[in-house]
Backbone atoms as SQL, in Angstrom:
CREATE TABLE atoms (id INTEGER PRIMARY KEY, chain TEXT, resi INTEGER, resn TEXT, atom TEXT, x REAL, y REAL, z REAL);
INSERT INTO atoms VALUES
  (1, 'A', 1, 'UNK', 'N', -73.099, 4.727, 68.828),
  (2, 'A', 1, 'UNK', 'CA', -73.074, 4.123, 67.513),
  (3, 'A', 1, 'UNK', 'C', -71.642, 5.088, 67.116),
  (4, 'A', 2, 'UNK', 'N', -71.245, 5.875, 66.531),
  (5, 'A', 2, 'UNK', 'CA', -69.937, 6.667, 66.342),
  (6, 'A', 2, 'UNK', 'C', -69.088, 5.506, 65.849),
  (7, 'A', 3, 'UNK', 'N', -68.805, 5.271, 67.332),
  (8, 'A', 3, 'UNK', 'CA', -67.809, 4.900, 68.159),
  (9, 'A', 3, 'UNK', 'C', -67.648, 3.260, 67.214),
  (10, 'A', 4, 'UNK', 'N', -68.268, 2.844, 67.086),
  (11, 'A', 4, 'UNK', 'CA', -68.863, 1.461, 66.590),
  (12, 'A', 4, 'UNK', 'C', -68.104, 1.792, 65.414),
  (13, 'A', 5, 'UNK', 'N', -68.628, 2.355, 63.917),
  (14, 'A', 5, 'UNK', 'CA', -68.380, 2.969, 62.640),
  (15, 'A', 5, 'UNK', 'C', -67.086, 3.649, 62.519),
  (16, 'A', 6, 'UNK', 'N', -66.332, 4.060, 63.722),
  (17, 'A', 6, 'UNK', 'CA', -64.770, 4.124, 63.142),
  (18, 'A', 6, 'UNK', 'C', -64.054, 3.004, 63.141),
  (19, 'A', 7, 'UNK', 'N', -64.678, 2.381, 64.331),
  (20, 'A', 7, 'UNK', 'CA', -63.659, 0.904, 64.357),
  (21, 'A', 7, 'UNK', 'C', -64.653, 0.206, 63.863),
  (22, 'A', 8, 'UNK', 'N', -65.475, 0.080, 62.721),
  (23, 'A', 8, 'UNK', 'CA', -65.717, -0.650, 61.693),
  (24, 'A', 8, 'UNK', 'C', -64.805, 0.103, 60.557),
  (25, 'A', 9, 'UNK', 'N', -64.676, 1.038, 60.383),
  (26, 'A', 9, 'UNK', 'CA', -63.992, 1.759, 59.440),
  (27, 'A', 9, 'UNK', 'C', -62.685, 1.316, 59.287),
  (28, 'A', 10, 'UNK', 'N', -62.045, 1.494, 60.716),
  (29, 'A', 10, 'UNK', 'CA', -60.407, 1.143, 60.167),
  (30, 'A', 10, 'UNK', 'C', -60.624, -0.506, 60.158),
  (31, 'A', 11, 'UNK', 'N', -61.419, -1.140, 60.671),
  (32, 'A', 11, 'UNK', 'CA', -61.066, -2.991, 60.474),
  (33, 'A', 11, 'UNK', 'C', -61.265, -3.107, 58.649),
  (34, 'A', 12, 'UNK', 'N', -62.105, -2.339, 58.243),
  (35, 'A', 12, 'UNK', 'CA', -62.425, -2.117, 56.413),
  (36, 'A', 12, 'UNK', 'C', -60.888, -1.195, 56.204),
  (37, 'A', 13, 'UNK', 'N', -60.487, -0.959, 56.475),
  (38, 'A', 13, 'UNK', 'CA', -59.109, -0.397, 56.004),
  (39, 'A', 13, 'UNK', 'C', -57.755, -1.618, 56.489),
  (40, 'A', 14, 'UNK', 'N', -57.759, -1.740, 57.282),
  (41, 'A', 14, 'UNK', 'CA', -56.874, -3.344, 57.184),
  (42, 'A', 14, 'UNK', 'C', -57.177, -4.207, 56.782),
  (43, 'A', 15, 'UNK', 'N', -58.770, -4.661, 56.537),
  (44, 'A', 15, 'UNK', 'CA', -58.769, -5.918, 55.167),
  (45, 'A', 15, 'UNK', 'C', -58.616, -5.304, 54.098),
  (46, 'A', 16, 'UNK', 'N', -58.750, -4.206, 53.818),
  (47, 'A', 16, 'UNK', 'CA', -57.786, -3.947, 52.751),
  (48, 'A', 16, 'UNK', 'C', -56.770, -4.185, 52.388),
  (49, 'A', 17, 'UNK', 'N', -55.821, -3.441, 53.415),
  (50, 'A', 17, 'UNK', 'CA', -54.441, -3.379, 53.108),
  (51, 'A', 17, 'UNK', 'C', -53.797, -4.918, 52.817),
  (52, 'A', 18, 'UNK', 'N', -54.585, -5.973, 54.079),
  (53, 'A', 18, 'UNK', 'CA', -54.136, -6.632, 54.063),
  (54, 'A', 18, 'UNK', 'C', -54.500, -8.089, 52.844),
  (55, 'A', 19, 'UNK', 'N', -55.734, -7.739, 52.152),
  (56, 'A', 19, 'UNK', 'CA', -55.674, -8.402, 50.561),
  (57, 'A', 19, 'UNK', 'C', -55.091, -7.579, 49.934),
  (58, 'A', 20, 'UNK', 'N', -54.780, -6.251, 49.519),
  (59, 'A', 20, 'UNK', 'CA', -53.498, -5.748, 48.882),
  (60, 'A', 20, 'UNK', 'C', -52.283, -6.505, 48.691),
  (61, 'A', 21, 'UNK', 'N', -51.423, -7.148, 50.362),
  (62, 'A', 21, 'UNK', 'CA', -50.633, -7.553, 50.698),
  (63, 'A', 21, 'UNK', 'C', -50.904, -8.932, 49.956),
  (64, 'A', 22, 'UNK', 'N', -52.027, -9.932, 50.082),
  (65, 'A', 22, 'UNK', 'CA', -52.392, -10.910, 49.485),
  (66, 'A', 22, 'UNK', 'C', -51.713, -10.661, 48.056),
  (67, 'A', 23, 'UNK', 'N', -52.243, -10.049, 47.219),
  (68, 'A', 23, 'UNK', 'CA', -52.630, -10.128, 45.873),
  (69, 'A', 23, 'UNK', 'C', -50.836, -9.490, 45.485),
  (70, 'A', 24, 'UNK', 'N', -49.957, -8.621, 46.167),
  (71, 'A', 24, 'UNK', 'CA', -49.587, -8.363, 46.152),
  (72, 'A', 24, 'UNK', 'C', -48.219, -10.028, 46.408),
  (73, 'A', 25, 'UNK', 'N', -48.179, -10.760, 47.509),
  (74, 'A', 25, 'UNK', 'CA', -47.263, -11.935, 47.693),
  (75, 'A', 25, 'UNK', 'C', -47.964, -12.480, 46.876),
  (76, 'A', 26, 'UNK', 'N', -49.348, -12.829, 46.347),
  (77, 'A', 26, 'UNK', 'CA', -49.694, -13.763, 45.061),
  (78, 'A', 26, 'UNK', 'C', -48.668, -13.354, 43.773),
  (79, 'A', 27, 'UNK', 'N', -48.789, -11.937, 43.156),
  (80, 'A', 27, 'UNK', 'CA', -47.713, -11.698, 41.822),
  (81, 'A', 27, 'UNK', 'C', -46.773, -11.987, 42.110),
  (82, 'A', 28, 'UNK', 'N', -45.459, -11.966, 43.680),
  (83, 'A', 28, 'UNK', 'CA', -44.583, -11.910, 43.202),
  (84, 'A', 28, 'UNK', 'C', -44.510, -13.533, 43.302),
  (85, 'A', 29, 'UNK', 'N', -45.421, -14.038, 43.541),
  (86, 'A', 29, 'UNK', 'CA', -45.023, -15.614, 44.106),
  (87, 'A', 29, 'UNK', 'C', -44.623, -16.332, 42.345),
  (88, 'A', 30, 'UNK', 'N', -45.587, -15.821, 41.636),
  (89, 'A', 30, 'UNK', 'CA', -46.126, -16.061, 40.246),
  (90, 'A', 30, 'UNK', 'C', -44.381, -15.597, 39.176),
  (91, 'A', 31, 'UNK', 'N', -44.442, -14.598, 39.424),
  (92, 'A', 31, 'UNK', 'CA', -42.771, -13.968, 38.761),
  (93, 'A', 31, 'UNK', 'C', -41.595, -14.700, 39.510),
  (94, 'A', 32, 'UNK', 'N', -41.759, -15.384, 40.644),
  (95, 'A', 32, 'UNK', 'CA', -40.805, -16.415, 41.028),
  (96, 'A', 32, 'UNK', 'C', -40.821, -17.248, 40.473),
  (97, 'A', 33, 'UNK', 'N', -42.011, -18.050, 40.304),
  (98, 'A', 33, 'UNK', 'CA', -41.903, -18.884, 39.769),
  (99, 'A', 33, 'UNK', 'C', -41.952, -19.554, 38.435),
  (100, 'A', 34, 'UNK', 'N', -41.862, -17.600, 37.445),
  (101, 'A', 34, 'UNK', 'CA', -41.395, -17.364, 35.735),
  (102, 'A', 34, 'UNK', 'C', -40.218, -17.358, 35.718),
  (103, 'A', 35, 'UNK', 'N', -39.476, -16.972, 37.067),
  (104, 'A', 35, 'UNK', 'CA', -38.091, -16.953, 36.829),
  (105, 'A', 35, 'UNK', 'C', -36.974, -18.546, 37.406),
  (106, 'A', 36, 'UNK', 'N', -38.029, -19.309, 38.130),
  (107, 'A', 36, 'UNK', 'CA', -37.354, -20.519, 38.128),
  (108, 'A', 36, 'UNK', 'C', -37.219, -21.140, 37.377),
  (109, 'A', 37, 'UNK', 'N', -38.276, -21.149, 36.878),
  (110, 'A', 37, 'UNK', 'CA', -38.873, -21.737, 34.878),
  (111, 'A', 37, 'UNK', 'C', -37.542, -21.371, 33.995),
  (112, 'A', 38, 'UNK', 'N', -37.341, -20.255, 34.033),
  (113, 'A', 38, 'UNK', 'CA', -36.674, -19.423, 33.462),
  (114, 'A', 38, 'UNK', 'C', -35.057, -20.576, 33.612),
  (115, 'A', 39, 'UNK', 'N', -34.829, -20.294, 34.591),
  (116, 'A', 39, 'UNK', 'CA', -33.047, -20.956, 35.547),
  (117, 'A', 39, 'UNK', 'C', -32.994, -21.648, 35.567),
  (118, 'A', 40, 'UNK', 'N', -34.747, -22.961, 34.707),
  (119, 'A', 40, 'UNK', 'CA', -34.586, -23.811, 34.469),
  (120, 'A', 40, 'UNK', 'C', -33.480, -24.391, 33.089),
  (121, 'A', 41, 'UNK', 'N', -35.029, -23.459, 32.700),
  (122, 'A', 41, 'UNK', 'CA', -34.666, -23.737, 30.928),
  (123, 'A', 41, 'UNK', 'C', -32.808, -23.379, 30.682),
  (124, 'A', 42, 'UNK', 'N', -32.225, -22.052, 31.336),
  (125, 'A', 42, 'UNK', 'CA', -30.693, -21.992, 31.170),
  (126, 'A', 42, 'UNK', 'C', -30.010, -23.129, 32.172),
  (127, 'A', 43, 'UNK', 'N', -30.579, -23.699, 32.812),
  (128, 'A', 43, 'UNK', 'CA', -29.842, -25.099, 33.092),
  (129, 'A', 43, 'UNK', 'C', -29.741, -25.949, 32.024),
  (130, 'A', 44, 'UNK', 'N', -30.719, -26.247, 31.400),
  (131, 'A', 44, 'UNK', 'CA', -30.823, -27.558, 30.265),
  (132, 'A', 44, 'UNK', 'C', -29.572, -27.457, 28.892),
  (133, 'A', 45, 'UNK', 'N', -30.349, -25.786, 29.273),
  (134, 'A', 45, 'UNK', 'CA', -29.734, -25.333, 27.720),
  (135, 'A', 45, 'UNK', 'C', -27.934, -25.346, 28.132),
  (136, 'A', 46, 'UNK', 'N', -27.940, -25.194, 29.413),
  (137, 'A', 46, 'UNK', 'CA', -26.107, -25.408, 29.669),
  (138, 'A', 46, 'UNK', 'C', -25.158, -26.695, 29.206),
  (139, 'A', 47, 'UNK', 'N', -26.302, -27.418, 30.283),
  (140, 'A', 47, 'UNK', 'CA', -25.991, -29.229, 30.318),
  (141, 'A', 47, 'UNK', 'C', -25.887, -29.608, 28.964),
  (142, 'A', 48, 'UNK', 'N', -26.863, -29.448, 27.656),
  (143, 'A', 48, 'UNK', 'CA', -26.682, -29.695, 26.715),
  (144, 'A', 48, 'UNK', 'C', -25.308, -28.893, 26.190),
  (145, 'A', 49, 'UNK', 'N', -25.133, -28.257, 26.229),
  (146, 'A', 49, 'UNK', 'CA', -24.183, -27.456, 25.926),
  (147, 'A', 49, 'UNK', 'C', -22.461, -28.111, 25.534),
  (148, 'A', 50, 'UNK', 'N', -22.340, -28.266, 27.432),
  (149, 'A', 50, 'UNK', 'CA', -21.663, -28.617, 28.036),
  (150, 'A', 50, 'UNK', 'C', -21.088, -30.100, 27.357),
  (151, 'A', 51, 'UNK', 'N', -22.632, -30.880, 27.195),
  (152, 'A', 51, 'UNK', 'CA', -22.059, -32.351, 26.537),
  (153, 'A', 51, 'UNK', 'C', -21.596, -32.010, 25.249),
  (154, 'A', 52, 'UNK', 'N', -22.046, -31.084, 24.556),
  (155, 'A', 52, 'UNK', 'CA', -21.071, -30.873, 23.162),
  (156, 'A', 52, 'UNK', 'C', -19.892, -30.292, 22.962),
  (157, 'A', 53, 'UNK', 'N', -19.360, -29.757, 23.743),
  (158, 'A', 53, 'UNK', 'CA', -17.741, -29.194, 24.116),
  (159, 'A', 53, 'UNK', 'C', -17.212, -30.148, 24.241),
  (160, 'A', 54, 'UNK', 'N', -18.091, -31.107, 25.398),
  (161, 'A', 54, 'UNK', 'CA', -16.951, -32.483, 25.681),
  (162, 'A', 54, 'UNK', 'C', -16.926, -33.296, 24.923),
  (163, 'A', 55, 'UNK', 'N', -17.830, -33.460, 23.593),
  (164, 'A', 55, 'UNK', 'CA', -17.492, -34.474, 22.654),
  (165, 'A', 55, 'UNK', 'C', -16.508, -33.588, 22.223),
  (166, 'A', 56, 'UNK', 'N', -16.623, -32.705, 21.262),
  (167, 'A', 56, 'UNK', 'CA', -15.409, -32.002, 20.855),
  (168, 'A', 56, 'UNK', 'C', -14.400, -32.213, 21.191),
  (169, 'A', 57, 'UNK', 'N', -14.410, -31.838, 22.527),
  (170, 'A', 57, 'UNK', 'CA', -13.207, -31.982, 23.188),
  (171, 'A', 57, 'UNK', 'C', -12.124, -33.216, 22.857),
  (172, 'A', 58, 'UNK', 'N', -13.273, -34.288, 23.112),
  (173, 'A', 58, 'UNK', 'CA', -12.802, -35.982, 22.942),
  (174, 'A', 58, 'UNK', 'C', -12.568, -35.781, 21.682),
  (175, 'A', 59, 'UNK', 'N', -13.288, -35.498, 20.671),
  (176, 'A', 59, 'UNK', 'CA', -12.958, -35.593, 19.047),
  (177, 'A', 59, 'UNK', 'C', -11.628, -34.815, 18.375),
  (178, 'A', 60, 'UNK', 'N', -11.494, -34.159, 19.599),
  (179, 'A', 60, 'UNK', 'CA', -10.106, -33.053, 19.015),
  (180, 'A', 60, 'UNK', 'C', -9.262, -33.641, 19.531),
  (181, 'A', 61, 'UNK', 'N', -9.320, -34.280, 20.870),
  (182, 'A', 61, 'UNK', 'CA', -7.959, -34.638, 21.308),
  (183, 'A', 61, 'UNK', 'C', -7.547, -36.032, 20.164),
  (184, 'A', 62, 'UNK', 'N', -8.311, -36.754, 19.969),
  (185, 'A', 62, 'UNK', 'CA', -8.090, -37.601, 19.341),
  (186, 'A', 62, 'UNK', 'C', -7.350, -37.893, 17.970),
  (187, 'A', 63, 'UNK', 'N', -7.582, -36.561, 17.647),
  (188, 'A', 63, 'UNK', 'CA', -7.221, -36.098, 15.723),
  (189, 'A', 63, 'UNK', 'C', -5.624, -35.486, 16.330),
  (190, 'A', 64, 'UNK', 'N', -5.468, -35.012, 17.582),
  (191, 'A', 64, 'UNK', 'CA', -4.516, -34.102, 17.366),
  (192, 'A', 64, 'UNK', 'C', -3.005, -35.060, 16.701),
  (193, 'A', 65, 'UNK', 'N', -2.667, -35.990, 18.166),
  (194, 'A', 65, 'UNK', 'CA', -1.765, -36.814, 18.002),
  (195, 'A', 65, 'UNK', 'C', -1.427, -37.077, 16.256),
  (196, 'A', 66, 'UNK', 'N', -2.509, -37.102, 15.172),
  (197, 'A', 66, 'UNK', 'CA', -2.670, -37.762, 13.705),
  (198, 'A', 66, 'UNK', 'C', -1.908, -36.290, 13.351),
  (199, 'A', 67, 'UNK', 'N', -2.556, -35.566, 13.764),
  (200, 'A', 67, 'UNK', 'CA', -2.286, -33.841, 12.833),
  (201, 'A', 67, 'UNK', 'C', -0.535, -33.992, 13.241),
  (202, 'A', 68, 'UNK', 'N', -0.102, -34.031, 14.576),
  (203, 'A', 68, 'UNK', 'CA', 1.286, -33.814, 14.934),
  (204, 'A', 68, 'UNK', 'C', 2.287, -34.259, 14.107),
  (205, 'A', 69, 'UNK', 'N', 1.863, -35.488, 13.587),
  (206, 'A', 69, 'UNK', 'CA', 2.687, -37.248, 12.671),
  (207, 'A', 69, 'UNK', 'C', 2.469, -36.080, 11.695),
  (208, 'A', 70, 'UNK', 'N', 1.507, -36.262, 10.843),
  (209, 'A', 70, 'UNK', 'CA', 1.546, -35.228, 9.852),
  (210, 'A', 70, 'UNK', 'C', 2.373, -33.921, 9.290),
  (211, 'A', 71, 'UNK', 'N', 2.225, -33.352, 10.645),
  (212, 'A', 71, 'UNK', 'CA', 3.592, -32.017, 10.373),
  (213, 'A', 71, 'UNK', 'C', 4.717, -32.737, 10.462),
  (214, 'A', 72, 'UNK', 'N', 5.091, -33.576, 11.773),
  (215, 'A', 72, 'UNK', 'CA', 6.414, -33.854, 11.560),
  (216, 'A', 72, 'UNK', 'C', 6.497, -34.475, 10.236),
  (217, 'A', 73, 'UNK', 'N', 5.851, -35.635, 9.685),
  (218, 'A', 73, 'UNK', 'CA', 6.463, -36.036, 8.453),
  (219, 'A', 73, 'UNK', 'C', 6.814, -34.848, 6.949),
  (220, 'A', 74, 'UNK', 'N', 6.208, -34.101, 7.120),
  (221, 'A', 74, 'UNK', 'CA', 6.038, -33.058, 5.814),
  (222, 'A', 74, 'UNK', 'C', 7.665, -31.914, 6.155),
  (223, 'A', 75, 'UNK', 'N', 7.123, -32.097, 7.507),
  (224, 'A', 75, 'UNK', 'CA', 8.465, -31.170, 8.079),
  (225, 'A', 75, 'UNK', 'C', 9.751, -31.999, 7.935),
  (226, 'A', 76, 'UNK', 'N', 10.187, -33.037, 8.103),
  (227, 'A', 76, 'UNK', 'CA', 11.342, -34.437, 7.516),
  (228, 'A', 76, 'UNK', 'C', 11.508, -34.046, 6.474),
  (229, 'A', 77, 'UNK', 'N', 10.154, -34.296, 6.008),
  (230, 'A', 77, 'UNK', 'CA', 9.989, -34.507, 3.693),
  (231, 'A', 77, 'UNK', 'C', 10.848, -33.437, 3.356),
  (232, 'A', 78, 'UNK', 'N', 10.470, -31.866, 3.881),
  (233, 'A', 78, 'UNK', 'CA', 10.969, -30.849, 3.304),
  (234, 'A', 78, 'UNK', 'C', 12.535, -31.057, 3.246),
  (235, 'A', 79, 'UNK', 'N', 12.980, -30.557, 5.033),
  (236, 'A', 79, 'UNK', 'CA', 14.154, -30.419, 5.546),
  (237, 'A', 79, 'UNK', 'C', 14.675, -32.045, 4.848),
  (238, 'A', 80, 'UNK', 'N', 14.563, -32.918, 4.521),
  (239, 'A', 80, 'UNK', 'CA', 15.057, -34.254, 3.799),
  (240, 'A', 80, 'UNK', 'C', 15.284, -33.637, 2.386),
  (241, 'A', 81, 'UNK', 'N', 14.660, -32.892, 2.004),
  (242, 'A', 81, 'UNK', 'CA', 15.037, -32.433, 0.193),
  (243, 'A', 81, 'UNK', 'C', 15.759, -30.973, 0.279),
  (244, 'A', 82, 'UNK', 'N', 15.645, -30.545, 1.138),
  (245, 'A', 82, 'UNK', 'CA', 16.377, -29.486, 0.808),
  (246, 'A', 82, 'UNK', 'C', 18.131, -29.610, 1.067),
  (247, 'A', 83, 'UNK', 'N', 18.542, -30.734, 2.950),
  (248, 'A', 83, 'UNK', 'CA', 19.127, -31.377, 2.833),
  (249, 'A', 83, 'UNK', 'C', 20.077, -32.162, 1.622),
  (250, 'A', 84, 'UNK', 'N', 19.099, -32.646, 1.431),
  (251, 'A', 84, 'UNK', 'CA', 19.916, -34.169, -0.049),
  (252, 'A', 84, 'UNK', 'C', 19.581, -33.544, -1.055),
  (253, 'A', 85, 'UNK', 'N', 18.752, -32.280, -1.630),
  (254, 'A', 85, 'UNK', 'CA', 18.690, -31.298, -2.958),
  (255, 'A', 85, 'UNK', 'C', 20.605, -30.676, -2.870),
  (256, 'A', 86, 'UNK', 'N', 20.982, -30.239, -2.242),
  (257, 'A', 86, 'UNK', 'CA', 22.628, -29.695, -2.619),
  (258, 'A', 86, 'UNK', 'C', 23.100, -30.494, -3.393);
């Protein structure tokens, strides 16, 4: 009888360890799910920011030639007034 009791105690201890391991795995899985959700949110935010930056780049690039032409005209006007003002 004593042999069976010790054997049952060992089995119970092993079952307790297995249940602790299962609980630990479940907690780890919940953490991973939370991290994956966070990463998805970061990806969505990054895509939105990337789209906004692209729009700003396009609008800046299209207005850059106007700015250059204005600076050339201002420079030419100043140079002409200095040259012809003598």
